[in-house]
N, C-alpha and C positions, 0 to 999 in steps of 0.2 A: 847801593849799586850792585848788580850781579857781578860776581867774580868768576871769570871764565878760565878754566885750566885748559889751555890749548897746547898740545904737544908740538914741539918744534924739532924737526930733524934737519940736519945739514943739507943744503941745496934742494930741499923738497918743500918745506913749509914756508909760509910767508913771514914777513917781519912786521912787528906791531907798529901802528902809527905812533910817531913821536908825540903827537898832540893828544893821544888817547881819545880819539873821536868816538862818540857814542850816539845812538839813536834811541828815541823813546818809542813807545808802542804805537802812538799815533803816526809817527813817521814811517814805521815799519809797515803799517796797514796801508798807508798812502803808496808806498813803493810797490806793494803786492797788488794794488788796485782792489782793495777790499775795504768795507766800512769799519772804522775804529769803534770799539765799544763805547757807548755813550757815557758810561759811568766810570771809565778808566781815568786815572790821574797820570799825567805825563811823567812825574818823578817816580812812580812806583816801580817801573821796570825799564832798565836801560840796557842796550845791546851793543856790544863792542864791534868796531870795524877792524878788519885786518887787511893789509895790503899785500898783494902777491905780484911779483914780477912775471913777465911773459916767460913761459916755460915751466914755472913752478906748479906743483900739485897742491890742490886744495884738500883732497882726500884721496887715498889709494885703495885698491882692491884688497879686501881682507882687514882693513883698518877697523878697529872697534868703533861702533856708532854711539855717539852721544850728542851730536850737534847737527842741526839743519843749517844750511847756508843760503843767504839771500844776496843776489848780485846787485850791488849798488852802482857799479860802473865797470866797464870793461867787457871783454868777450872771451868765452871759454869753449871747451869741448869736453864732453863726457865720452868715455871709451870703455870697451871690454877688451881684455888681452888674453889670448889663449895660451896654452902651455908651450907653444912654439914662439911666442912673442909677437904674434900677428895681432894687429890692432883693428878693432871695429868701432867706428865713430857712431855714437848713439844720438847725440844732440849737440847743438851749439847755443848754450845759454847766454843770455845777455841781460841787461838791466831789468830788474823786476822779476826775474825767474828764481825759482826755489830749487836748491840742490840738496842731495843727500837722502831723499825719501826712500831710496832703495835699501838703506841700512836699517829701516824700521823692522823689516821682516824677521831677520835672525841676529840683529844687533851687530852686524858687520857689513861694511860696504861691499856691494857686488860689482861696482864700477869704479872708475877713476875720473876725477875732474881735473883738468889741466888748463891753466891760463894761457890764452892765445895772445893776449895783450896785457899790459899792466892793469890790474883789477883791484877794486875795493869791494871786499866781501863783508857782509854783516853776519855775525855768529848768533844763532838762535838755539841755545841749549835745549835739548828735547825735554828735559825735566821741567824747565821753565815754561815751555810751551804747554806741557800737560797741566801744570798748575794754573796757568792763565786760562786754559780751556775749561777747567772746572769752575773757575771764578766767573768767567764771561762765556756763557753758552754760545752766544752769537759769534764770538771769536773762533771758537772751536769749529763751528759749522763753516765759517768763512775760510778757515785754513784747509778744511777738507775739500772745499770747492777749488782752492788753489791746487791742491794735489791732484784732484780730478782733472783740472785743466791741463796739467802736464801729461797725464795719461791719455787724454783725448788727442793731444797733439801727436803723441807717439803712435796712436792707433791710425790717425790720418796718414802718417808717414808710411806705416806698414801697408795700408791700402794703396797708396800711391806707388810704392815699389813693386807691388804685385800686378798692377793693372796698366802701367804706362810704358811707352817705349823709352829708350835711353835718352833721346833728345827731349821728350816731353818731361822726363824727370828733372833734367837740368833746367828747363824752362820754368817748371813749377817751383823749383828750389829758389830761383832768382826772384820770382813773383812773391813767394812767401817771405823771403828775407826782406824784400822791399816793404811789404806790408807791416812786418814787425818793426822795422826802423820808423815807418810812418806813425805807428801807434805810440812810439816813444817821443814823437815830436821832431824827428829828424827827417831828412829827405828820403822819400821812398823810391825815388827815381835815380839818384846818384849816390853811390856809397862805395866804401872800400871793403874788399873781401879779406877778412882777418885770417881765414883759413886757407890752406894751400889747395891746389887742384887735387892732390892726392887725398887730402882729408875730405874734400867734397865727394870724390869718387867712393871713398870708404863709406860715407854716410848714405850715398845713393845706391850702393851696390854696383858701381861702375869702375872701370879702370881709369887710371890717370890719363891715358891716351884718349879715351872716349870723351872725357870731360873737356880736355884741351881742344880736341877736334870739334866738339859741339859748340863751345864758346867761340871758336874761330869762325864756324859756319854762321852762327847768330850775328857775329860782327860783320861778316861778309854780306849777309842779307839785310843788314840795317835794323835788325831787331834790337841790338844793343851796340854800344861802343865800348871797347876794352882798351885800357891804358895800364898795363901791368896788373895791379890789383884793384884799380878803380873801374867800377862798372857803372854805366849809364843805361838805364832802360829806356829805349826810344819808342818801342811799340808794345805796351803791356797787353793789348788785346790780342795781338798775334802770338805772344808768348803764352797767354792763358788758354788759347784755343788750339795750340799746336799739338798735333798727334804724332807726326814724324817728319823728319826732314825730307824734302824732295830729292831726287837724283841730282848729281852735280850739274848736269846740263840745265835742268830747270832752275837750280840755284843761280846759275849764271844769268839767266833771263831776269830773275828777280833782282839781282845785283845791278843789272843795267837799268831796270825800271827805277830802282831806288836812286841811282846816280842822277837820272833825269829829273826825278821829283825833288831831290835835294837842290839841284840847280835852279828849279822853279819855285823853291820855298814851299813846296806842297807836301812835305814829309808827314805832317800829322794826318793827312787825308788818304794815305796810300794803303790802308789796311785792306780794303776791298780788292785792290789790285793783287796784293799778295795772296789773299785767300783764294782767288781764282786760280793762281798758279799752283798753290799747295793742294788744292782739290783736283 
């Protein structure tokens, strides 16, 4: 078995599983949604799980790089922190996502990964990955595809931030989050937000007040229902096509229409009515 030397610092790093849970290469590939090498033997390489409690850091800015991290369960955020302590959220990794690739460039992590909920993380020592890549060429290519997938997601995010209104950014964020939950086999229409409104704002380049006001407006118009951190997407079509919120008076008309449709059990068919008001 691979022996992993994982530095533990007080109140920062996670505690090891008492059961010493390990995953083999086939299970790693399944989690990353890539094909496992046909010639690999399950017992050849084993990868250790480490559990982190909410608020603990998986890796910190400037930490020496020697390990990639795969999310087996839980929800995290990756952030940049400037010299004044201001935090910029970069992503919200969840099950099946790969962390730590920013450290490959200069052998030090440029960002910080923080658990937003209790997490189970699988350690993939970079030297082990390199050795396996030389042994199984198809595995190396598949891992590069995973890294590229993360970069494409970031590029799409940058494009969204530069092109959309504040309201459309929040709408797309909810839609994208729902789609990610759905891909993992969970409900894509009803889910809990593990991040705060402030963290959503940091991710989207918006203020806390704008995020809160927009979610309230979506709730008022019947696009979503909000119960503290629980979000239910009621009209994904309206959220996907939203360009900007209408003025308050127009929103009142939409709210009245929604109330009437709810009373008649016609909520799923109200998209055209709303589109007419929004346009």
